[in-house]
Structures are given as structure tokens and as C-alpha cells.
N, C-alpha and C positions, 0 to 999 in steps of 0.2 A: 210296724208289725204288732198286732195285738198279741197278748199273752196266750190266748187260745190258739193262735196260729203259730206261735213260736215253737219250732220243732225241738229246741233245746230244753223246753220245760219237761218233756217226758224223760229225757236223758238225766236231768238233775233230780227229778222226782223219784227215779229208781235208785237214788243214792250214789250216783257216779262219783268216782274219786277225782277225776280231772278230765278235761278235754284233750284229745290227742296225746294221752299219756296212759299207758296200760298200767293198772294198779299192780300187776304181777311183774312188771319190768323194773327191777331195782336199779338197773343201770340208768335208764331214762330218768327215773325219779331222782336219783343221785345227781345227775348232770343238771337238771333243771333247778333243783334246790341249790346246788353250788353256784349256778348262774346268778340267782337272786341274792345269795349271800355275798357274792363278789360285787354286785352292783351296789348293795347297801354299804359294803366296806369302803368303796371308793366315793360314796356320796354322803354328804352331810344332809340327810333327809330332814325336811321341815315337817312339823306336825300341823294338822293330822294328815295321815297318808290315806289316799283314796285308791282302792283297787277297782278298776273298771272291768266289767264283765267277769266278776269274781267267781261265777258258778257256785260250787259248794265250798269255796273258800280255800283252795290249796295254797295260793300265794299268800293270803293273809295268815294262814297257818305257818308257812315257811318264815315269813317276816317276824311272826311272834316268836318262833324258835330262835331266830337270829338275835332279836332284842334280848331274849332271856340269856342267851349265850354270852352276849357282850355287856350284860348288866345295864341295858338301856330300857327306856320306857317308850313304846310306840303307841300312838293312838291310831288304830287301824279301822277303816270302814270299807266294806265291800258293797258294790251295787251290781245288779244284773237285771236285764230286761225280762229274762225268763222267770218262771216260778221255780224256786230252788228248795232244796231239802238238805241243809248242812247237818252233818253228824255232830259237829262241835257247836253246842249252843252258846258257848262263851264268846264266839266270834261275832262281831257286829256286822251282820250281812243283811242286805236289803234286796229281796227279789221284787220282780215286777216294777223295776225302777230303771228307766232309760238314762244313760249318762248324758244324752243330748239336752236333758232338761233338769238334771239333778242339782240341787243346791243344799247347802248346810243350813240349819235353822239360824234365825237371828242374823242373817246376812254375814255369817262367818265365812272365812275363806279356807281353801284346802292348801296344805303346805307342799305336798308332793303327790303326783298322780303316778300310779304304776298300772301296768296292764300286761297280761299274759295271753296273747292271741285274743284280743278283745276289742280294741278300738276300731279295727277294720270291719267288725261285724255290725257296728252302728253306722249312722250317717255321718261320715267324717267331715263333710262340708259344713254341717251344722254343729256337730259335736266338738270338733277341735277348737273352733272359736269360743264356744260356750265354756269348755274346760279352761281355756286360757283366761277367761274372765273370772273363773272361780278360784284360780290359784293366787296365792299371796305374792306380793312383789318379792323377788329373790327366790321364789319357789321353783319347782321344776317338774319334769316328767321323764319317766323311764318306761319304755314299752318294748315287749317282744312281739314282733309282727310277722305274719306269714310272708313268705316269698315264693315266687314261682319255682326257684331252684331248690327249695327245701325238700328233703327226703320225706318229710311228713306229708307235704302237699302232693308230691309226686306219687307216693304210695296211696294216698286217699283218693286222688284223681282216678287211678286205675280201678279202685273199688267202685267209685261213683259211675264210671263208664260201664262196668260189668253188671251193676245192680238191676238195670231195666231188663236184661236178659234173664237174670235169676228170677225176678218177679213174674216175668212172662211164663217161664217154665213151671213155676209153682201153680199158676192159674190154668195154664193150657194142658199140662201133662200130669203134674203131681196130684192135683185135686181130683180130676176125673178118675185117675188110676186108683187112688186109695178109696174113693167112694165105690168104685166097681168091685174092688177086693172085699169091702165090707158087705156089699150086696150079694156077691157070689158065695160068700160063706164057705170057702174051700172048694167050690166047683170051678171048672175051667172058666177063664175070663172071656168076655165077649171081644169081638174083633177090634172095636174102638179102644178098649183098654189095653189090648196087646200092642196096638200102634202107639199109644201114649207111653207104654213101657219102652218101646223101641226108640222113640224120640228122646226120651229121658236118658237112656243109655248112650245114645249118640252125643247128646249134649255133654254129659259127664266125661265121655271119652275125649271130646274135643279139648277140654280144659284140664285133662288129667295131670299135665306137667306145668300148669300155671299156678305159681305161688299165690297170686292174688285170689284165684278161685278157691284155693284151699283155706285161705284166711277167712272166707265167708262161712265156713262150716256147712256148706250146702249138702255135701254127700252124707255126713253124719245125721243132719237134721232130716233129710228125706228118708234115709234108712230107718230112722226112728219112727217116722210117720207110717211107712209101709209095713214095718214089722208089727206095729200096734194094730194096724188094720187087719193083717193076716191072723193075728191072735184074737180078733173080734173086739178089741178094745176101742169102741166107737168114740167115747169121750176123750180118751188120751190122744188118739189119732187126730181128732179135730182140734184139740187144744194145742198140740205141738205145731200143727199146720198154721193155725191162726196166729200163734205167738211168734213163730219164725217169720211169717209173712209180714206181720206188724213190725217186727224189729228191722227187717230189710227196708220197709217203706219209710219208717222213721229215720233210719240211717241215711237213706237217699235224700230225705228232706234236709237233714243236718249238713250233709256234704254239699248240697246245693248252696247253702249259705256260705260255706267255706269257699266255693268257687267264686262267688260274688265278692267275698271279702278279699281274696287274693287279687282279683281284678281291680278292686277299689284302691288297694294299697299301692299297687304298681311296683316299679323297681325303686332302687335306692334314691335316685334323683327325683323321681315323682313324689316319693314319700317325703323327702326333705322339703320339697316345694310346698306340699300341702300344709306342713307344720309352719313354715315361714309365712305362708299366706294367712294362717290363723293367728299370727302375731308372735309366735315363739322365736326366741333368739338362740344363737349358738347351737343350731340343730346339727347333731351328729348322727349319721346312720352307718352302722357297721354290720357286716355279715356275721352271724353267730354260727360257729361250726365246732362240733365236738370231734376229737380224733377217732373215737370208736364208732360214731353213728353218722357223721357228715353234717351238712348244713341243715339247720333247723329253723332258720328265719333271719329277720333283720332286727337289730337292736336300735331303737331310736332314743336319744337322750337330748333333752332340750330345756332351756331356761325361760322363765317369765321375763 
């Protein structure tokens, strides 16, 4: 996947905090940070530590905080295939860098590989054997990987399945309606615009009790577009429409990569087999579940 085609580039370039982690959700943030602190507590991580699919560096940030708290010194490096935009310029993060071919300079080796929903987004058949070669003897790997029974995946799948209908409604009903409102300039709307309004109302009514639908903010966005049109604010109506449509389209493309990632990872047994085939030893796969939020994926731990 070229970087121009990588749908995560837009996400990171907008300054996103982390994937599948709402910046406003302090509970999720706390849980994930705690997960990585615990993994580091129970592991004698060798240096340097490589974070695969680092995004804007949330795991590198957490591990930096862990090292400072424990009075340790970690050499942390992050790589991601997408174009990234980290807010912390002190972190050693490398965008446009696929882990399937990443190497340290001067033939140096990696001590520990970590990954937070990342390995499964690359080509694991190529990437895992390559990573195995890059790890020092006695080094290891810790990864949080998506699973089919994860609440994150199940919630995201529902959104992914709904997005085509939302995009269709925007193109078939919302766009002709707000353009007709602008053109009418306060006069009665033509028949085709009235039909578009009727279809839009029926669509919103169909999903009025669907929490997935409400998570997409479809109703507030459309209301904003139509109110701007009614007030004759041409530029605002078009901007909000294009921005919202673009966000939904980008989100759909990102979730498509998640669906492929989940399928590639497979269940615990399939995951274990992939790592063993790549040469890893003592491969352990455990379900990661938080009491407050449920299953969030599978933790893979393996040795060189």
C-alpha cells in the first residue's frame, strides 16, 4: 500500500491521539496505558524497543512515562507505514516506514518489538519473519492484536456496515436538498426536493433508536448543513457537507483495513501458528479483557 493510498495518513495528519481510543475517554486511556505498564513490569525488555505501527506515538509515550517512573532508560523507536504527525517531537518516530522491511542502521538488532493494533495491518506472512530476523538473540515481542470478539471490532464493524448507507443518503438526498434550499431562497421547494426531504426523514426515523447511527453524528451534521442553507450561507453549507462526507469516506477506508486486519490475525490458535511459522519461540496468546469494557483483543508474547 503506497502512502498516498494509506487511509491512516489522513487520520494521523489531523493530529489524532491514537487509533481505536477516544481522546476524551479517560477510562480507555487509563486501561490501555495500564496494560502496557503491566507488560513492561513483567518483561525484562531488551534495547532498543521498536514500536510497530506507532501512529503518532501513544505507546512510545506510555513506555517513556513507564521508564521515567521506574528510573529506567529506554531506547524507543516507532515506525508506521502512514504519514504521521506526532505532537511530541522528542519521540523517535518514523512515518512512511513499513515494518516488513524496516532495519536499524549498521546492521544493529532490535531488542524488543511492541505493537498496539499494528502487526495485523501489515503483511504478517512477510513481516513476522522479517521482524524475527531483526530481533537480538534472547529478545522478544509483545503485541496487542485485534480479535473478532473484541468490543472495539464489533462496534467498528457496525459502523463500517452502516457507512455506505450514510454516504448514499448524503449524495442522493442531502446534497440535492440543500442545493434546492439555496436556490429557492425562502420560496417553496420543488417536488424533487420535497421527496429528498421525505426520504431523509424516513432514513433518520429508521435508525432513531440505533446507537451506532447516533455515534456517526449524522443528524447533527445534516441539520447544520440544512440550517446553513436556509440562512443562505452557501460557503458554510458546502463546507460542512464536503467535510462530513470526506470524514465518512475516510473512516470507511480505515475500517476496511481493520476488517482485513482482523481476518488476517485470525483466532488465538491461528495467531500462534503464524508466529511459530515465522520462527518465534514460546508463543503465548491470551485474551485481553477489562472488567469495565470487555474484550479488547489478544495479547501475543513471544521470544526469539
